[in-house]
N, C-alpha and C positions, 0 to 999 in steps of 0.2 A: 556182451563185449560189443556187439553187433548193434544194439541197441543204443550204445554209447557214442558209437561213431556216426550213427544216422542223425542223432541229435545234435553233434558237432558240425556234421556237415550242414543240418539246417541252421544252424549259427551262423557258421561263417557265410553262407548263401546270401544270408539277410543282413550280415554284418559287411558286408563289400559290394551289395548292389547299389551303393550310392545315394540312398534316399535318407533326409536327415528327419528326425522325430523331435529332435530337441528345438526348443525357443529360446531364441537370445533375451531373455527378459530382463530387464523393460524396455529395450530397444526395439524389440519387436513385440505386438500383443497377440497374446495366444488365442487359438478359436475356443470358445467356450460352448460347451453343450447346451441346448437350447431347454434342456431340463435340469441346468444346473440350478442348485439352490445357493445362494450368496447371502450377503449383508441384507437385512430388512428394510424396508421403508415405509414409514408412518404418515397417514395422512389425518389430522386432528380434524380437519372440515368434515371427513367423510364418517368418522367414528361416532357411535351412539353409546359409546361407554356401555355395553350390554357385560363386557368381561367374559365373554365365551373363550377369547384367545388365552386369557389367563388363566380359566378353568381346564383348558384343554390341553395346556402345557404338559407334558411329561415329567419336566425337570424344573419347574417353578422358575424358568426363565424369564417370565413376564411378569412384574407386579405392576399394580395398578393401584394408587389412592385416589380416593374419591370424598369430595366435601358432604356437607350434609344434604344437599339439593342433587345429589349423583351427578355433579359437573366431574369430571375428571381433573385433577390437580397434578398427578404426575402419573407418567406412564414411564416406566423403565424396563430395559430389555438389556439382559446380560449375555452378549454376543460370544464372549469366550466359554459360555455354560450350554448356549444352545447346540442342539443335534442336528436342527435344520430338518426336521422332519415334514414340515410344511402344514403340519395341523392347524397352527393359529390362521394361517392364510386360508386353508378349507372351511373354517369354520365361521370365518368373519361373514355377517350377513351384507357387508356395503361395502367389502375389498377395500378397508382403511388400511390393512397390513399386508404387503407384500414383501417376497421375497425377490430381491433383483438377481442380477448375473455379476454382480460386482464382488469379485472376491479379494479386493485390494483395502484392506484394514488392517492396522497392527496397533498394538500396545505395549509399552514395557511392563506393565503393571496390571492385577487383576481389575483395579478401579477404573483404569483408561478404557476397559471394555466393557463398562458400564454405559449405555447410551439412554438418553432421556428423548422426549418426544420432538424438542427441537432438532437434537442431533440426527434422529432417524428421518426427521422430513428432509433435513438437507442431505442426505446421501445420494450421490449422484447415482443415475442409470448408466449400467453398462454401456457403453457405443451408445448414448443417447437411445436405448431400447426400452419403450415402456411396455412392462409385461400384458398390462391391459389391454394395450393397442394390439398385440400380435397373439392374444390368446384366442384360440379357436374352442370354444364349449362343446362337450359332449352332449350332442342336441338327442342321441338315442334314447333319453328316459324321458325328455320333455312331454306333457301330457298335450294331446293336441297337435303334434308337428305332422305336418302334411298339407291334404287337400280337406276343405269344409271348417267349418264354424267350429271354434273351440269352446268346450264348456267345463269351465272350472268346479263345477258343482259334484 
């Protein structure tokens, strides 16, 4: 019984302190964590069509269709099926696919949640923040970081 009263007292203390935790969305823009994984952005200019993102995707969200000359004809991503694990972003050698902080995407049907490469290219950055510009890579594992010459052999 004492535990119940302590819990109730803690709840009332936080409920009556005057701080507001809800946001009047869409009138106010909510704060998004820097680690938030939102809708993907795709750069066809950077992509080398290695298909690593398609292979690493745990639930086959990404489908790439290529022609006979290994040129990418279609790049489809099913946003509604994605679990936002960020494996596609991590495995991409050219940073052609990035997860933005943009969470504002909707669809009435499943087919509206399948994005092609043109739609992924047109995805706006959240608050105009480019993740490549703000990203600080972990340099702890880099060879030759620090003083002296770098020998890559």
